[in-house]
C-alpha positions as CSV (number, residue, x, y, z in Angstrom):
1,M,125.7,87.4,196.7
2,R,126.3,84.7,194.1
3,H,124.3,86.5,191.5
4,S,124.1,85.3,187.9
5,I,125.4,87.9,185.5
6,S,123.6,88.6,182.3
7,K,123.2,85.4,180.4
8,S,126.4,84.4,178.6
9,V,125.1,83.1,175.3
10,L,127.7,81.2,173.4
11,I,127.0,81.7,169.7
12,L,129.1,79.2,168.0
13,L,129.3,79.0,164.2
14,L,126.2,81.1,163.7
15,P,126.9,83.3,160.7
16,L,124.5,86.1,161.5
17,M,125.8,86.7,165.0
18,T,129.4,86.1,164.0
19,S,129.0,88.6,161.2
20,F,127.7,91.1,163.8
21,F,130.6,90.5,166.1
22,L,133.2,90.8,163.4
23,S,131.7,93.9,162.0
24,C,130.9,95.9,165.2
25,S,133.4,98.1,166.9
26,S,133.2,100.8,169.5
27,D,134.5,104.3,169.3
28,D,137.6,103.4,171.4
29,E,138.2,100.2,169.4
30,S,138.9,101.2,165.8
31,V,139.6,98.4,163.4
32,D,143.1,99.6,162.5
33,K,144.4,99.1,166.1
34,V,142.5,96.0,167.0
35,V,144.6,92.8,166.6
36,Q,142.7,90.6,164.2
37,V,142.4,87.0,165.2
38,T,143.8,84.6,162.6
39,D,145.5,82.0,164.8
40,T,146.4,81.2,168.4
41,E,149.2,83.8,168.4
42,T,147.0,86.6,167.3
43,L,144.2,85.5,169.7
44,S,146.6,85.7,172.6
45,K,147.8,89.1,171.4
46,R,144.2,90.3,171.2
47,L,143.4,89.1,174.7
48,E,146.5,90.8,176.0
49,Q,145.3,94.0,174.3
50,I,141.9,93.7,175.9
51,L,143.5,93.2,179.3
52,D,145.7,96.2,178.8
53,E,142.7,98.4,177.9
54,S,140.6,97.1,180.9
55,D,140.5,97.4,184.6
56,F,140.6,93.6,185.1
57,P,143.4,92.5,187.5
58,G,143.6,89.2,185.5
59,F,141.7,86.6,183.7
60,T,142.1,83.2,182.2
61,V,140.5,81.7,179.0
62,G,140.0,78.2,177.8
63,I,138.6,77.2,174.4
64,A,137.6,73.7,173.2
65,K,137.4,73.4,169.4
66,N,136.6,70.5,167.2
67,G,136.3,68.2,170.2
68,N,139.8,69.0,171.6
69,P,141.4,71.5,174.0
70,S,142.6,74.2,171.6
71,F,143.6,77.2,173.6
72,Q,144.4,77.8,177.3
73,Q,146.0,81.0,178.4
74,S,146.0,83.4,181.3
75,Y,146.6,87.2,181.5
76,G,147.4,89.8,184.1
77,Y,147.8,89.2,187.8
78,K,146.5,86.8,190.4
79,D,148.0,89.2,193.0
80,I,149.0,92.7,192.1
81,S,150.9,93.6,195.2
82,S,153.3,90.7,194.8
83,N,153.4,91.0,191.0
84,S,152.3,87.4,190.8
85,L,151.0,86.5,187.4
86,Y,147.7,84.7,186.7
87,D,148.6,81.4,185.1
88,N,146.8,78.2,184.1
89,Q,147.4,76.7,187.6
90,T,146.0,79.6,189.5
91,L,143.0,78.6,191.6
92,Q,140.0,80.9,192.0
93,P,136.3,80.6,193.0
94,I,133.9,80.3,190.1
95,G,130.7,81.4,191.8
96,S,127.5,79.9,190.5
97,I,129.2,77.7,187.9
98,S,129.6,75.6,191.0
99,K,126.0,74.7,190.7
100,T,126.7,72.6,187.6
101,F,128.7,70.3,189.8
102,I,125.6,69.9,192.0
103,G,123.9,68.9,188.8
104,V,126.5,66.3,187.9
105,A,126.4,65.0,191.5
106,T,122.6,64.8,191.4
107,V,122.7,62.6,188.3
108,K,125.4,60.4,189.8
109,A,123.2,59.9,192.9
110,I,120.3,59.0,190.7
111,E,122.4,56.5,188.8
112,L,123.5,55.0,192.1
113,G,119.8,54.5,193.1
114,L,119.9,57.0,196.0
115,F,116.7,58.8,194.8
116,T,115.0,59.9,191.5
117,L,113.9,63.2,190.1
118,E,110.4,62.4,191.4
119,T,111.5,61.7,195.0
120,P,109.9,64.2,197.4
121,I,112.7,65.9,199.3
122,N,111.0,65.2,202.6
123,D,111.4,61.5,201.9
124,I,115.2,62.1,202.3
125,L,115.2,64.7,205.1
126,D,114.9,63.7,208.8
127,Q,112.8,66.8,209.4
128,P,110.4,67.9,206.7
129,I,110.7,71.3,205.0
130,V,107.3,73.0,204.8
131,N,106.4,76.0,202.7
132,P,104.1,78.0,205.0
133,K,102.6,79.8,202.0
134,N,101.8,76.7,199.8
135,N,102.2,73.2,201.2
136,T,99.6,71.4,199.0
137,V,102.2,69.9,196.6
138,D,105.3,67.9,197.5
139,I,108.6,69.6,196.7
140,K,110.5,67.0,194.6
141,V,114.1,66.7,193.5
142,K,113.1,67.8,190.0
143,H,111.9,71.1,191.4
144,L,115.2,71.9,193.2
145,V,117.3,71.2,190.1
146,S,115.2,73.4,187.9
147,H,114.8,76.3,190.3
148,T,111.0,75.7,190.5
149,S,110.7,74.6,194.1
150,G,109.1,77.6,195.6
151,L,112.1,78.0,198.0
152,V,113.7,81.4,197.5
153,D,116.6,83.4,198.7
154,T,116.5,86.5,200.9
155,E,119.4,88.9,200.6
156,E,119.8,89.4,204.3
157,A,119.9,85.6,205.1
158,Y,122.2,84.3,202.4
159,V,124.8,87.1,202.9
160,T,125.1,85.6,206.4
161,S,126.5,82.4,204.9
162,Y,129.7,84.3,204.0
163,Y,132.6,84.6,206.4
164,I,136.1,86.1,206.2
165,L,138.9,83.5,206.8
166,P,140.9,83.7,210.0
167,N,144.1,85.7,210.0
168,E,142.8,87.9,207.1
169,N,143.2,91.6,207.6
170,V,139.8,93.2,207.8
171,N,141.1,96.7,208.4
172,T,141.8,97.3,204.7
173,T,139.5,99.1,202.3
174,G,138.5,95.8,200.9
175,G,138.1,94.2,204.3
176,Q,135.8,97.0,205.5
177,L,133.8,96.7,202.2
178,L,132.9,93.1,203.1
179,V,132.3,94.0,206.8
180,N,129.9,96.7,205.7
181,E,128.1,94.1,203.7
182,G,127.7,92.0,206.9
183,I,130.5,89.6,206.2
184,I,132.8,89.1,209.2
185,Q,135.4,86.8,210.6
186,R,133.6,84.2,212.6
187,Q,133.2,80.5,213.2
188,S,131.3,79.0,210.3
189,K,128.3,76.7,210.3
190,S,128.3,73.4,208.6
191,L,126.1,72.9,205.5
192,K,123.6,71.0,207.7
193,E,123.5,73.8,210.3
194,F,123.0,76.4,207.6
195,I,120.2,74.5,205.9
196,E,118.4,74.0,209.2
197,A,118.9,77.6,210.2
198,Y,117.3,78.8,206.9
199,Y,114.4,76.4,206.3
200,Y,113.2,75.4,209.8
201,E,111.1,77.6,212.1
202,S,113.6,77.3,215.0
203,G,116.4,78.5,212.8
204,D,118.3,81.8,213.1
205,Y,117.7,82.7,209.4
206,Y,114.1,81.4,209.1
207,S,111.5,83.7,207.6
208,A,108.3,83.2,205.7
209,D,110.1,85.3,203.0
210,N,112.3,82.2,202.4
211,F,109.3,80.8,200.6
212,S,107.1,81.9,197.7
213,N,103.4,81.5,197.1
214,N,104.0,79.4,194.0
215,A,103.4,75.7,194.0
216,P,106.4,73.6,193.1
217,G,107.0,73.2,189.4
218,T,104.9,76.3,188.4
219,N,107.3,79.2,188.5
220,E,111.1,79.4,187.8
221,Q,112.9,81.5,190.5
222,Y,116.7,81.1,190.8
223,S,117.8,80.1,194.3
224,N,121.3,79.7,195.6
225,I,120.2,78.2,198.9
226,A,117.8,75.7,197.4
227,S,120.7,74.6,195.2
228,S,122.8,73.9,198.3
229,L,119.8,72.1,199.8
230,M,120.1,69.7,196.8
231,A,123.7,69.1,197.8
232,Y,122.6,68.5,201.3
233,L,120.1,65.9,200.1
234,I,123.0,64.1,198.4
235,E,124.8,64.1,201.7
236,K,121.8,62.6,203.5
237,A,121.1,60.0,200.8
238,S,124.8,58.9,200.4
239,S,125.8,59.2,204.1
240,I,129.0,61.0,203.1
241,S,129.7,64.7,202.9
242,Y,128.9,66.5,199.7
243,R,132.6,67.5,199.4
244,E,133.6,63.8,199.6
245,F,130.9,62.7,197.2
246,V,132.0,65.3,194.5
247,Q,135.7,64.5,195.2
248,E,135.1,60.7,194.6
249,N,132.6,60.9,191.8
250,I,133.7,64.0,189.8
251,F,137.1,65.4,190.7
252,K,139.0,62.1,190.8
253,P,137.5,60.5,187.7
254,L,138.2,63.7,185.7
255,K,141.7,64.0,187.3
256,M,140.9,67.4,188.6
257,F,143.5,67.0,191.3
258,N,143.8,70.7,192.3
259,T,140.1,71.6,192.4
260,T,138.7,72.2,195.9
261,F,135.8,73.7,197.8
262,S,138.1,75.2,200.5
263,Y,141.0,77.6,200.7
264,Q,144.1,75.6,201.7
265,E,147.6,76.7,202.7
266,P,149.6,78.0,201.0
267,L,147.1,80.7,199.9
268,N,149.5,82.0,197.2
269,H,148.0,79.2,194.9
270,F,144.8,81.2,194.9
271,A,143.9,84.4,193.0
272,T,143.4,87.5,195.1
273,L,139.9,88.8,194.4
274,Y,139.5,92.5,193.7
275,R,136.7,95.1,194.0
276,D,138.9,97.1,191.6
277,V,142.7,97.0,190.9
278,N,143.3,99.2,193.9
279,T,141.0,97.3,196.3
280,P,141.9,93.7,197.0
281,L,139.5,91.7,199.2
282,P,140.4,89.4,202.0
283,F,139.9,85.7,201.4
284,Y,136.3,84.7,202.3
285,D,134.2,81.6,202.0
286,L,130.6,80.3,202.2
287,E,128.7,78.1,204.5
288,S,126.4,77.2,201.6
289,Y,129.6,76.3,199.7
290,P,128.0,73.9,197.1
291,D,126.2,76.7,195.3
292,G,129.2,79.0,194.8
293,S,132.5,77.9,196.3
294,V,134.3,75.6,193.8
295,K,137.8,76.8,193.4
296,I,139.4,75.7,190.1
297,S,142.2,76.4,187.7
298,N,142.2,76.8,183.9
299,Q,143.9,73.4,183.7
300,D,141.2,71.6,185.6
301,M,138.3,73.6,184.1
302,M,139.3,72.4,180.6
303,K,139.1,68.8,181.8
304,Y,135.6,69.5,183.1
305,I,134.2,71.3,180.0
306,M,135.8,68.7,177.7
307,N,134.0,65.9,179.5
308,M,130.7,67.8,179.4
309,I,131.0,68.3,175.7
310,K,131.8,64.6,175.1
311,G,129.0,63.6,177.4
312,R,126.6,65.9,175.5
313,R,127.6,64.1,172.3
314,G,127.2,60.6,173.7
315,E,131.0,60.1,173.6
316,S,131.8,59.7,177.3
317,T,131.1,57.2,180.1
318,T,133.7,58.6,182.5
319,L,131.3,59.9,185.1
320,F,128.2,57.8,184.4
321,S,126.3,56.1,181.5
322,K,125.5,57.8,178.3
323,A,121.8,57.8,179.3
324,S,122.8,59.7,182.5
325,Y,124.6,62.3,180.5
326,E,121.5,62.7,178.4
327,L,119.5,63.1,181.6
328,L,121.9,65.8,182.9
329,F,121.4,67.9,179.8
330,S,117.6,67.4,179.3
331,E,114.8,69.7,180.4
332,V,113.3,68.6,183.7
333,I,110.3,70.9,183.6
334,P,108.7,71.5,180.1
335,S,109.7,74.8,178.5
336,S,112.2,75.4,181.3
337,S,115.4,77.4,180.7
338,H,117.3,74.9,182.8
339,T,118.3,71.2,182.6
340,I,119.7,69.8,185.8
341,F,121.3,73.0,187.1
342,W,122.6,73.9,183.6
343,D,121.3,76.9,181.7
344,L,119.8,75.9,178.4
345,E,119.6,78.3,175.5
346,N,117.2,78.1,172.5
347,N,120.1,77.3,170.1
348,G,121.2,74.3,172.2
349,D,124.0,76.1,174.1
350,L,124.5,74.8,177.7
351,G,126.4,76.7,180.3
352,H,126.4,78.8,183.5
353,D,127.8,82.0,184.7
354,G,128.9,83.2,188.1
355,G,129.5,86.4,190.0
356,D,130.5,87.2,193.6
357,Y,132.5,89.7,195.5
358,G,135.7,90.0,193.4
359,L,135.0,87.5,190.7
360,T,133.1,86.9,187.5
361,T,133.0,83.7,185.5
362,E,131.4,82.2,182.4
363,L,131.3,78.7,180.9
364,S,129.4,77.7,177.8
365,F,129.5,74.9,175.2
366,N,127.5,73.4,172.3
367,G,127.6,69.7,171.8
368,S,126.5,69.8,168.2
369,H,129.4,72.2,167.4
370,N,131.8,70.2,169.5
371,S,133.1,73.5,171.0
372,G,133.0,75.7,174.1
373,F,134.8,78.2,176.2
374,F,135.2,79.6,179.7
375,I,136.3,82.9,181.1
376,L,137.4,83.3,184.7
377,T,138.4,86.7,186.2
378,N,139.2,88.1,189.6
379,Y,137.2,91.2,188.8
380,D,134.1,92.2,190.8
381,T,130.6,92.5,189.4
382,S,128.7,93.0,192.7
383,D,127.0,96.2,191.5
384,D,125.3,97.4,188.3
385,A,128.2,99.6,187.2
386,H,130.8,96.9,187.5
387,E,128.4,94.4,185.8
388,R,128.0,96.7,182.9
389,Y,131.7,97.3,182.6
390,Y,132.3,93.5,182.7
391,A,129.8,93.0,180.0
392,E,131.4,95.6,177.8
393,T,134.8,94.0,178.2
394,A,133.6,90.4,178.1
395,I,131.9,91.0,174.7
396,K,135.4,91.9,173.3
397,I,136.8,88.7,174.8
398,K,134.0,86.6,173.4
399,K,134.3,88.3,170.0
400,A,137.9,87.2,169.9
401,I,137.0,83.7,171.1
402,I,134.3,83.2,168.5
403,S,136.6,84.6,165.7
404,Y,139.1,81.9,166.7
405,I,136.5,79.1,166.9
406,N,135.3,80.0,163.4
407,L,138.7,79.9,161.8
C-alpha cells in the first residue's frame, strides 16, 4: 500500500511552533510526569517513556544537530516473541522514503549523461508508454520525479506487487491478514515484468484506470508505480539493474554497507513488522521494490541524512557535484511541493515519510538549520485508526526531538 502518512513537517528552531510544542500537553501527559528534555540522557529517558506508554513494538531515532550526528538510539523490540531488542544495527523497510534514493539515483544518471529532466521517457524505453486518455504531450523524466506524469496507481494492481517470502508461515493471524489483502506466497516478477504488466495493453495489470486525464506537468498526483518506472528508466539507460546502480553510486560511496533492497539470511537481522503488538506479520517484499523496499538501519540512515544535509548546504561532493546536489533539492515544476522525489515544505524543510503493512517512517531535515531527524518504527499505519494513533504518538517523539535540537 506504500501510502504517505500525514506530512511530517520538521519545524526546526522556529520559536512559534517550538513554543507550542513545549507548552502543549494532553490529559494523559501531565507536565509533572513527563521527563523534560535537557540533554541526551533525558531525551533518551523521554523516548523510553513514550515507548512504554505506546503500543509501538519498537522504534529507532536519529538526530543530526549543528552539522553532526548528535543522537542515535533505539527502543523496544525488533521481535517480541524472541525478546530481541531493536538496536542501531536492526534493519527494517522504510516504505516510501525509498523514493528519495530514486531521486538521488536520477540525479546521478543525469550527471553521467544518461538522460536529462527534459528527456521524454519513450526515448529511453524500447516500447512506448501511451496514456490512452491524454497522449498529446510527451511524458518526460521531470514529470515522473515530480509526480505530475499523469500515470497513477490503482489499489488493486499495486497490491499485486506484494508477495510473502517463501518459508514464511501464512497460517498465523498476521499471515491471514496479508492473504486477505491479496498478498500471497508466489514467484515474483522482475521490475521489468511488473512495469510492462502495468503500463502496456497486453499486461496482466493494465487498465485505463492506470492513467489520468491530466496532461503531464499540469496536476500533481502521487504515484508509487510511476516512481518505480523512473527506477526502471535508470536500468534501461545505464544497462545495469537499479539495485546495482544504487549499490555502486549511493550505498558504497556513503559506506552504507548493510543497506539492502532484499531480505537476506539470516532474517534475525531484520525487524519483525507488526499489525499490533499481538500480531506479527510474515516477511513480505515488493516487485516494485524501488518505490518502497529499501531496508536500512539507524546506523546507515544517519550516514544518508548527514550527506543530504551537507549536500543541501553545498558542503559535499561525495555522490556528485555541488550543482547536482542543488538540482536534487530544487523544484522541477514551478510551485510544486516536490523536488526530485523529495517533499519540499514552505519553510525549506526537505524530507519524506513512509507507511506500509507493519511499518511507519519519517525523515526530515533543514539545510539552513544544519539539522534533521528520522524515526523508523515497526508499527503499522495501514488504516485510519492506526494512522491517527501513530500521529498522536509521533508528535510526542518529535516534541522531544525538537526540544533537544533547540538546546
